[in-house]
N, C-alpha and C positions, 0 to 999 in steps of 0.2 A: 138610810133612804136609798142610796145608790145600790146597795147590796140587794135590797128587796126588789128594786126595779129590774136589776140585772137578772135575778132569779125568775121574776115574772116573765121577762122577755124570752129567756131560755126555755121556760116551761111552755110558752106559746109557739116559739119559732121551731123547736124540734119536732113536735107532732105535725105542725103545719107543713114542714118540709117533707116529712115522711108521707103524709097524706097526699101531697102534691105529686111526689114520685110514684106513688101507688096508683093514683087515678090517671096520670098522664094527660096528654092533650096540651094544646097551645096555651090555653088560659091558665092551666095549673103550672106550666113552666114559669110563668111570671111570678106566681106566688112562691114557688121554690127558690127562684133567684132572690127575691126580696127577703124571705124568711131565712133560708139557709145560707145564702151568699152574702147578705149584708147585716141583718139583725143579729143572727147567731154569733158571728165572730166578734162583733162590737160588744155584745152583751157578755160574752165569755171573757173578753179582755177586761171589761168593766168589773166583772165579778172578781177577777184576780188582782186588779189594781186598787180596789177600794180599801181604804184604811178607816176603820171605825165607822163604816157605813157611808163614807164620803169619798168623792173622787177629786175634789178640788179643781185645779186647773186642767186636769185630764178630761173632765166632762166635755169641754168644747172640742178637744182633739178627738175623742171617741165619737162625738156627734159628726164631726167632719169625716171621720173614717167611714161611718155608716152611710153618709151621703155619697161619698166617693165610690164606695162599693156598689151601692144601689144604682147610681147613675151609670157607672161603667157596665154593670151587668145588664141594665136595661138597654144601653146602647148596643151591646153585643147581641142581645135578642132581637132588637129592632131592625138591624141591618139585614136586608134580604140577601140570601146566599153569602153572608159574611162580609158584604160591602166591597169597596174597591181594594185593589192590591196596595199594600204598604210594605216596602222592603221585601217584596216577593211573597208576602203572606196576605190572606184576607184581613181586612181592617179589624174585624172582630177578634181574630186570633192575635194580631199585633197588639191590640188594646189590652188583652189579657196578659200577654207575655211581657210587654214593655211598660205597662202602667199599673194594672190591677194586682200584680204580684210584687214587683220591686218597690213601688212607691209606699205602700203600707208597711212592708217589711223594713225598709231602710228608715222611713219616717218614724215609725214607732220605736225602732231600735235606737235611733239618735235621740229621740225624746226621752226614752228611759235612761240612757246614759247621761243626758244633760240634767235630768232631774233626779238622779239616783239618790242624792243626799236627802231629798224630801220623800221619795217613794220607795227607796230601797231599804235595806236592813239598817235600822237605827241603833244607836248605842243602847237604848233601853231594851230593844229586842235581844241584843247580844247578852246583856246582863241577865235578862230573864232566862235565856237559854242556858247560861252558865249555872244559874241557881238550880234550874231543873236537872241539869247533868249532875251537879253535886248532890242533890237530894236523892237522885236515883242511884248514884254510886254508893251512898250511905245505906240504902235499903238492901243492896245485894250482899 
């Protein structure tokens, strides 16, 4: 189920983003931010993280990631002239540099490390790969 949903979201988000960039204009920028900046990365991660068509506990995390990215990108676009200065940068730029890049990167990295035993390479996967390697070395 998660696998199909992720593929459907990718199939919709990619052309929507391309169309938004081709058509330009302020209204299309919002669609590009939502489709290309929030939905596409979350769906791509869901596609890679699904096991047997399921995400398990990662579903909530990926939903929060999509919401964080969408809210952050909408805030960036909504501030006129980038907003007030924060650390010598416009607030929109500071939001992207200090929140929208490191938080998902560190958060998803930590989550993957914390749940590697459930979502990483399992013993069954290693056994299957060993059997494949042995069967291929026997064919050569």
